[in-house]
C-alpha positions as a Markdown table, in Angstrom:
| # | Residue | x | y | z |
|---|---|---|---|---|
| 1 | Met | 146.2 | 125.9 | 70.7 |
| 2 | Asn | 147.7 | 128.7 | 68.6 |
| 3 | Thr | 147.1 | 132.4 | 67.8 |
| 4 | Gln | 145.4 | 131.6 | 64.5 |
| 5 | Gln | 142.8 | 129.4 | 66.2 |
| 6 | Leu | 142.2 | 132.0 | 68.9 |
| 7 | Ser | 141.9 | 134.8 | 66.3 |
| 8 | Cys | 139.4 | 132.7 | 64.3 |
| 9 | Phe | 137.4 | 131.9 | 67.4 |
| 10 | Leu | 137.2 | 135.5 | 68.6 |
| 11 | Leu | 136.1 | 136.9 | 65.3 |
| 12 | Val | 133.5 | 134.2 | 64.7 |
| 13 | Ala | 132.2 | 134.9 | 68.2 |
| 14 | Asp | 132.0 | 138.6 | 67.5 |
| 15 | Arg | 130.4 | 138.3 | 64.1 |
| 16 | Leu | 128.5 | 135.1 | 64.7 |
| 17 | Asn | 129.1 | 134.5 | 61.0 |
| 18 | Phe | 131.9 | 132.2 | 59.6 |
| 19 | Thr | 131.8 | 133.9 | 56.2 |
| 20 | Lys | 132.3 | 137.5 | 57.5 |
| 21 | Ala | 135.0 | 136.3 | 59.9 |
| 22 | Ala | 136.8 | 134.6 | 57.0 |
| 23 | Glu | 136.7 | 137.7 | 54.9 |
| 24 | Glu | 138.1 | 139.9 | 57.7 |
| 25 | Leu | 140.9 | 137.4 | 58.3 |
| 26 | Phe | 141.6 | 137.1 | 54.6 |
| 27 | Leu | 141.1 | 133.3 | 54.9 |
| 28 | Ser | 138.7 | 130.9 | 53.3 |
| 29 | Val | 135.6 | 129.7 | 55.1 |
| 30 | Pro | 136.9 | 126.1 | 55.2 |
| 31 | Thr | 140.1 | 127.3 | 56.8 |
| 32 | Val | 138.3 | 129.2 | 59.5 |
| 33 | Thr | 136.0 | 126.1 | 60.0 |
| 34 | His | 139.1 | 123.9 | 60.3 |
| 35 | His | 140.7 | 126.1 | 63.0 |
| 36 | Ile | 137.5 | 126.2 | 65.0 |
| 37 | Lys | 137.1 | 122.4 | 64.8 |
| 38 | Thr | 140.7 | 121.7 | 65.8 |
| 39 | Leu | 140.3 | 124.2 | 68.7 |
| 40 | Glu | 137.2 | 122.4 | 69.9 |
| 41 | Ala | 139.0 | 119.1 | 69.6 |
| 42 | Glu | 141.9 | 120.3 | 71.8 |
| 43 | Leu | 139.5 | 121.8 | 74.4 |
| 44 | Lys | 137.2 | 118.7 | 74.2 |
| 45 | Thr | 134.1 | 120.8 | 74.0 |
| 46 | Thr | 131.8 | 122.5 | 71.5 |
| 47 | Leu | 132.2 | 126.2 | 71.2 |
| 48 | Phe | 129.5 | 127.0 | 68.6 |
| 49 | Leu | 126.0 | 125.8 | 67.8 |
| 50 | Arg | 125.7 | 126.2 | 64.0 |
| 51 | Asn | 123.4 | 125.3 | 61.2 |
| 52 | Ser | 122.6 | 126.8 | 57.8 |
| 53 | Lys | 120.6 | 129.7 | 59.3 |
| 54 | Met | 122.5 | 130.7 | 62.5 |
| 55 | Val | 125.7 | 130.6 | 64.6 |
| 56 | Gln | 125.5 | 130.8 | 68.3 |
| 57 | Leu | 128.0 | 130.5 | 71.2 |
| 58 | Thr | 127.5 | 127.6 | 73.5 |
| 59 | Glu | 127.8 | 128.1 | 77.3 |
| 60 | Ala | 131.3 | 126.8 | 77.1 |
| 61 | Gly | 132.1 | 129.1 | 74.2 |
| 62 | Ala | 130.8 | 132.1 | 76.0 |
| 63 | Ser | 132.9 | 131.1 | 79.1 |
| 64 | Phe | 136.0 | 130.7 | 76.9 |
| 65 | Tyr | 135.6 | 134.0 | 75.1 |
| 66 | Glu | 137.2 | 136.2 | 77.8 |
| 67 | Asp | 140.0 | 133.7 | 78.4 |
| 68 | Ala | 140.8 | 133.6 | 74.7 |
| 69 | Lys | 141.0 | 137.4 | 74.5 |
| 70 | Glu | 143.3 | 137.5 | 77.6 |
| 71 | Ile | 145.5 | 134.8 | 76.2 |
| 72 | Leu | 145.8 | 136.5 | 72.8 |
| 73 | Asp | 146.5 | 139.9 | 74.4 |
| 74 | Lys | 149.2 | 138.4 | 76.6 |
| 75 | Ile | 150.9 | 136.7 | 73.6 |
| 76 | Arg | 150.8 | 140.0 | 71.6 |
| 77 | Leu | 152.2 | 141.9 | 74.6 |
| 78 | Ser | 155.0 | 139.4 | 75.1 |
| 79 | Glu | 155.9 | 139.6 | 71.4 |
| 80 | Gln | 156.0 | 143.4 | 71.7 |
| 81 | Lys | 158.2 | 143.3 | 74.8 |
| 82 | Leu | 160.6 | 140.8 | 73.2 |
| 83 | Ala | 160.9 | 142.9 | 70.1 |
| 84 | His | 161.6 | 145.9 | 72.3 |
| 85 | Ile | 164.3 | 144.1 | 74.2 |
| 86 | Ala | 165.8 | 142.8 | 71.1 |
| 87 | Asn | 166.5 | 146.4 | 70.1 |
| 88 | Ala | 170.2 | 146.7 | 71.0 |
| 89 | Ser | 169.7 | 150.3 | 72.2 |
| 90 | Thr | 167.2 | 149.3 | 74.8 |
| 91 | Phe | 168.6 | 148.3 | 78.3 |
| 92 | Phe | 167.4 | 147.9 | 81.8 |
| 93 | Leu | 168.6 | 149.6 | 84.9 |
| 94 | Lys | 167.8 | 147.4 | 87.9 |
| 95 | Ile | 167.6 | 148.9 | 91.3 |
| 96 | Gly | 166.8 | 147.3 | 94.7 |
| 97 | Cys | 165.7 | 148.8 | 98.0 |
| 98 | Thr | 164.0 | 147.6 | 101.2 |
| 99 | Ser | 161.6 | 150.5 | 101.9 |
| 100 | Asn | 158.8 | 152.0 | 99.9 |
| 101 | Ala | 159.9 | 155.4 | 101.3 |
| 102 | Glu | 163.2 | 155.1 | 99.4 |
| 103 | Leu | 161.3 | 155.2 | 96.1 |
| 104 | Glu | 161.2 | 159.0 | 96.7 |
| 105 | Tyr | 165.0 | 159.1 | 96.5 |
| 106 | Leu | 164.8 | 157.6 | 93.0 |
| 107 | Lys | 162.6 | 160.2 | 91.4 |
| 108 | Glu | 165.3 | 162.8 | 90.6 |
| 109 | Pro | 168.0 | 160.3 | 89.3 |
| 110 | Leu | 165.5 | 158.4 | 87.2 |
| 111 | Ala | 164.0 | 161.6 | 85.7 |
| 112 | Lys | 167.4 | 162.9 | 84.8 |
| 113 | Leu | 168.6 | 159.6 | 83.4 |
| 114 | His | 165.5 | 159.3 | 81.3 |
| 115 | Gln | 166.5 | 162.6 | 79.5 |
| 116 | Ile | 170.1 | 161.3 | 79.0 |
| 117 | Tyr | 169.2 | 157.7 | 78.1 |
| 118 | Pro | 165.7 | 157.6 | 76.5 |
| 119 | Asn | 166.1 | 153.9 | 75.8 |
| 120 | Met | 166.8 | 153.0 | 79.5 |
| 121 | Leu | 164.0 | 151.1 | 81.2 |
| 122 | Pro | 164.1 | 151.1 | 85.0 |
| 123 | Lys | 163.2 | 148.0 | 87.0 |
| 124 | Ile | 162.7 | 148.6 | 90.7 |
| 125 | Tyr | 162.6 | 145.8 | 93.3 |
| 126 | Val | 161.4 | 146.4 | 96.9 |
| 127 | His | 162.3 | 143.3 | 98.9 |
| 128 | Asp | 163.8 | 142.3 | 102.2 |
| 129 | Tyr | 167.6 | 142.5 | 102.6 |
| 130 | Phe | 168.2 | 138.8 | 102.0 |
| 131 | Ser | 166.3 | 138.7 | 98.8 |
| 132 | Leu | 168.1 | 141.8 | 97.5 |
| 133 | Lys | 171.5 | 140.4 | 98.6 |
| 134 | Lys | 170.8 | 137.3 | 96.5 |
| 135 | Leu | 169.7 | 139.3 | 93.5 |
| 136 | Phe | 172.8 | 141.5 | 93.8 |
| 137 | Glu | 175.2 | 138.6 | 94.1 |
| 138 | Asn | 173.6 | 136.9 | 91.1 |
| 139 | His | 174.0 | 140.2 | 89.1 |
| 140 | Gln | 170.2 | 140.4 | 88.7 |
| 141 | Ile | 170.3 | 144.0 | 90.0 |
| 142 | Asp | 172.8 | 146.8 | 89.3 |
| 143 | Leu | 172.3 | 149.0 | 92.3 |
| 144 | Met | 171.1 | 148.6 | 95.8 |
| 145 | Leu | 170.1 | 151.4 | 98.2 |
| 146 | Ser | 171.6 | 150.2 | 101.5 |
| 147 | Thr | 173.4 | 151.0 | 104.7 |
| 148 | Lys | 177.1 | 150.3 | 104.9 |
| 149 | Gly | 176.5 | 147.6 | 107.4 |
| 150 | Met | 174.2 | 145.7 | 105.0 |
| 151 | Val | 176.9 | 145.2 | 102.5 |
| 152 | Lys | 180.0 | 145.0 | 104.7 |
| 153 | Asn | 180.9 | 141.4 | 103.8 |
| 154 | Met | 179.4 | 141.3 | 100.3 |
| 155 | Pro | 182.1 | 140.4 | 97.8 |
| 156 | Gly | 182.4 | 142.3 | 94.6 |
| 157 | Ser | 180.4 | 145.2 | 96.0 |
| 158 | Val | 181.3 | 148.9 | 96.3 |
| 159 | Phe | 179.4 | 151.1 | 98.8 |
| 160 | Lys | 179.1 | 154.8 | 98.2 |
| 161 | Gln | 178.0 | 156.8 | 101.1 |
| 162 | Thr | 175.5 | 159.6 | 100.3 |
| 163 | Arg | 174.5 | 160.7 | 103.8 |
| 164 | Ile | 174.7 | 160.0 | 107.5 |
| 165 | Ala | 171.2 | 159.0 | 108.3 |
| 166 | Lys | 169.6 | 159.6 | 111.6 |
| 167 | Asn | 167.0 | 157.4 | 113.4 |
| 168 | Tyr | 163.7 | 159.2 | 114.3 |
| 169 | Ala | 160.9 | 158.5 | 116.6 |
| 170 | Ile | 157.4 | 158.9 | 115.2 |
| 171 | Phe | 154.3 | 159.3 | 117.4 |
| 172 | Pro | 150.8 | 160.8 | 117.4 |
| 173 | Ala | 151.0 | 164.6 | 117.3 |
| 174 | Asp | 149.1 | 164.9 | 120.6 |
| 175 | Ser | 151.7 | 162.7 | 122.5 |
| 176 | Pro | 153.3 | 164.1 | 125.6 |
| 177 | Leu | 156.6 | 163.9 | 123.7 |
| 178 | Arg | 155.5 | 166.5 | 121.2 |
| 179 | Asp | 157.1 | 169.5 | 123.0 |
| 180 | Lys | 160.7 | 168.0 | 123.0 |
| 181 | Thr | 163.3 | 169.0 | 120.4 |
| 182 | Glu | 165.1 | 165.7 | 120.5 |
| 183 | Leu | 164.7 | 162.4 | 122.3 |
| 184 | His | 166.9 | 160.3 | 124.6 |
| 185 | Leu | 166.8 | 156.6 | 125.3 |
| 186 | Glu | 165.1 | 157.3 | 128.6 |
| 187 | Asp | 162.2 | 159.0 | 126.9 |
| 188 | Ile | 161.1 | 155.8 | 125.2 |
| 189 | Lys | 162.1 | 153.4 | 128.0 |
| 190 | Gln | 158.5 | 152.7 | 129.0 |
| 191 | Gln | 157.0 | 152.9 | 125.5 |
| 192 | Arg | 156.0 | 150.1 | 123.1 |
| 193 | Leu | 158.2 | 150.4 | 120.1 |
| 194 | Ile | 157.3 | 149.8 | 116.5 |
| 195 | Ile | 160.5 | 148.8 | 114.6 |
| 196 | Leu | 161.4 | 147.3 | 111.2 |
| 197 | His | 162.2 | 143.6 | 111.1 |
| 198 | Pro | 166.0 | 143.0 | 110.9 |
| 199 | Lys | 165.5 | 141.1 | 107.6 |
| 200 | Leu | 164.7 | 144.4 | 106.0 |
| 201 | Ile | 167.7 | 146.4 | 107.3 |
| 202 | Pro | 170.2 | 144.5 | 109.4 |
| 203 | Phe | 172.3 | 146.6 | 111.7 |
| 204 | Gln | 169.9 | 149.5 | 111.4 |
| 205 | Tyr | 170.5 | 150.6 | 115.1 |
| 206 | Ser | 173.6 | 151.2 | 117.1 |
| 207 | Asp | 174.9 | 148.7 | 119.6 |
| 208 | Arg | 173.5 | 150.9 | 122.4 |
| 209 | Met | 170.0 | 150.7 | 120.9 |
| 210 | Arg | 170.2 | 147.0 | 120.3 |
| 211 | Asp | 171.4 | 146.4 | 123.8 |
| 212 | Gln | 168.4 | 148.3 | 125.2 |
| 213 | Met | 166.0 | 146.4 | 123.0 |
| 214 | Ala | 167.4 | 143.2 | 124.2 |
| 215 | Glu | 166.8 | 144.3 | 127.8 |
| 216 | Arg | 163.2 | 145.3 | 127.0 |
| 217 | Ala | 162.4 | 142.0 | 125.2 |
| 218 | Phe | 160.9 | 140.2 | 128.1 |
| 219 | Ser | 158.9 | 143.2 | 129.5 |
| 220 | His | 157.5 | 144.9 | 126.4 |
| 221 | Gln | 155.4 | 143.8 | 123.5 |
| 222 | Asp | 157.3 | 145.7 | 120.8 |
| 223 | Ile | 156.1 | 145.3 | 117.3 |
| 224 | Leu | 158.2 | 144.1 | 114.3 |
| 225 | Cys | 157.0 | 145.4 | 110.9 |
| 226 | Asp | 157.7 | 143.9 | 107.5 |
| 227 | Asn | 156.7 | 147.2 | 105.8 |
| 228 | Asp | 157.5 | 150.8 | 106.6 |
| 229 | Gln | 153.9 | 151.9 | 105.7 |
| 230 | Val | 152.4 | 149.4 | 108.2 |
| 231 | Gly | 154.6 | 150.8 | 111.0 |
| 232 | Leu | 153.4 | 154.4 | 110.3 |
| 233 | Leu | 149.8 | 153.2 | 110.3 |
| 234 | Leu | 150.2 | 151.5 | 113.7 |
| 235 | Ala | 151.8 | 154.6 | 115.1 |
| 236 | Glu | 148.9 | 156.7 | 113.8 |
| 237 | Cys | 146.4 | 154.3 | 115.5 |
| 238 | Gly | 148.2 | 154.7 | 118.8 |
| 239 | Phe | 149.8 | 151.2 | 119.1 |
| 240 | Gly | 153.3 | 152.6 | 119.9 |
| 241 | Ile | 156.2 | 154.8 | 118.9 |
| 242 | Val | 157.9 | 154.1 | 115.5 |
| 243 | Val | 161.7 | 154.1 | 115.6 |
| 244 | Phe | 162.8 | 154.1 | 111.9 |
| 245 | Pro | 165.9 | 155.3 | 110.0 |
| 246 | Glu | 165.1 | 158.5 | 108.1 |
| 247 | Phe | 165.3 | 156.8 | 104.7 |
| 248 | Cys | 162.3 | 154.6 | 105.7 |
| 249 | Ile | 160.1 | 157.6 | 106.5 |
| 250 | Gly | 158.1 | 159.1 | 103.7 |
| 251 | Thr | 155.7 | 162.1 | 103.9 |
| 252 | Leu | 153.9 | 162.0 | 107.3 |
| 253 | Pro | 150.2 | 162.9 | 107.8 |
| 254 | Ala | 149.5 | 165.9 | 110.1 |
| 255 | Thr | 148.4 | 163.4 | 112.8 |
| 256 | Leu | 152.0 | 162.3 | 113.3 |
| 257 | Lys | 155.1 | 164.0 | 114.5 |
| 258 | Met | 158.8 | 162.9 | 114.3 |
| 259 | Leu | 161.8 | 163.8 | 116.4 |
| 260 | Pro | 165.5 | 162.9 | 116.1 |
| 261 | Phe | 167.3 | 161.1 | 118.8 |
| 262 | Glu | 170.1 | 162.8 | 120.7 |
| 263 | Gln | 173.0 | 163.8 | 118.6 |
| 264 | Asn | 175.3 | 161.1 | 117.2 |
| 265 | Val | 173.1 | 158.3 | 118.6 |
| 266 | Phe | 171.8 | 155.8 | 116.1 |
| 267 | Ser | 173.4 | 157.4 | 113.1 |
| 268 | Ile | 173.8 | 155.2 | 110.1 |
| 269 | Ser | 176.0 | 155.4 | 107.0 |
| 270 | Tyr | 173.6 | 155.2 | 104.1 |
| 271 | Gly | 174.0 | 155.3 | 100.3 |
| 272 | Val | 174.1 | 153.1 | 97.3 |
| 273 | Thr | 176.0 | 149.8 | 96.5 |
| 274 | His | 177.1 | 148.8 | 93.1 |
| 275 | His | 179.2 | 146.1 | 91.5 |
| 276 | Lys | 183.0 | 146.7 | 91.1 |
| 277 | Lys | 182.7 | 146.3 | 87.4 |
| 278 | Ile | 180.2 | 148.9 | 86.1 |
| 279 | Arg | 178.6 | 147.6 | 82.9 |
| 280 | His | 177.1 | 150.8 | 81.6 |
| 281 | Asp | 177.7 | 154.6 | 81.8 |
| 282 | Cys | 174.1 | 155.0 | 82.9 |
| 283 | Ile | 175.1 | 153.4 | 86.3 |
| 284 | Arg | 178.0 | 155.9 | 86.7 |
| 285 | Asp | 175.6 | 158.8 | 85.9 |
| 286 | Phe | 173.1 | 157.4 | 88.5 |
| 287 | Leu | 175.8 | 157.3 | 91.1 |
| 288 | Glu | 176.8 | 160.9 | 90.3 |
| 289 | Ile | 173.2 | 162.2 | 90.5 |
| 290 | Phe | 172.3 | 160.2 | 93.6 |
| 291 | Gln | 175.3 | 161.7 | 95.4 |
């Protein structure tokens, strides 16, 4: 099966006339007929019913019509992409993160970089930590939004801190906790917690917090989430209190409220990780802007 066969089939199907299709394709009628016959032979089915007076799609032909269009469109799109990539001035900036909320942090850097490097094409990966780590180590991503703990033992990496991130509790706006200005561990001792699965952000909580979670494990039905948006949904529906790092918290609905924990508890060093050898000035500029 090739593009010439598919082009002939689609145009004959649209015109229901071999002669008109041949004229529009700048081919002879026997050539168009040959392409249709070889296509039918490959598919082992008849695509057209034809005689001297009419041409009509068979049921199989009608079924194949949309597939043929999709195949031809994908081939053409792939050709365009390859031609674009082949242009030496075009390059990809590949960035990984573990939270949908972190995409908000990328808006300003990407918008500014687009002005400086109009031929830069961003590729964003939102995956769990272990998937991102593998991509990073294989040099399949250039940058990784991360905590310092996530990349502590990752060879060939450089961590650049951009903030000390706090952990917040998120709960329904009508919760008894709503009048507090900050939370202590005792405030959530009897509450079901909704937390991110460690595969997303290992070492996201302090030793103190992890110790308390270990003590609670047998007496509470805490919920582990594979997605930050799912956690916020569950909190909004009253299933428990979300405890998330601030970089995993996007815009909250009016039905939810968030509070920080007591000062200097659960603070995390957060920033961006890059390879020691920077392959493009665009990456340096990203680091500068993201700072």
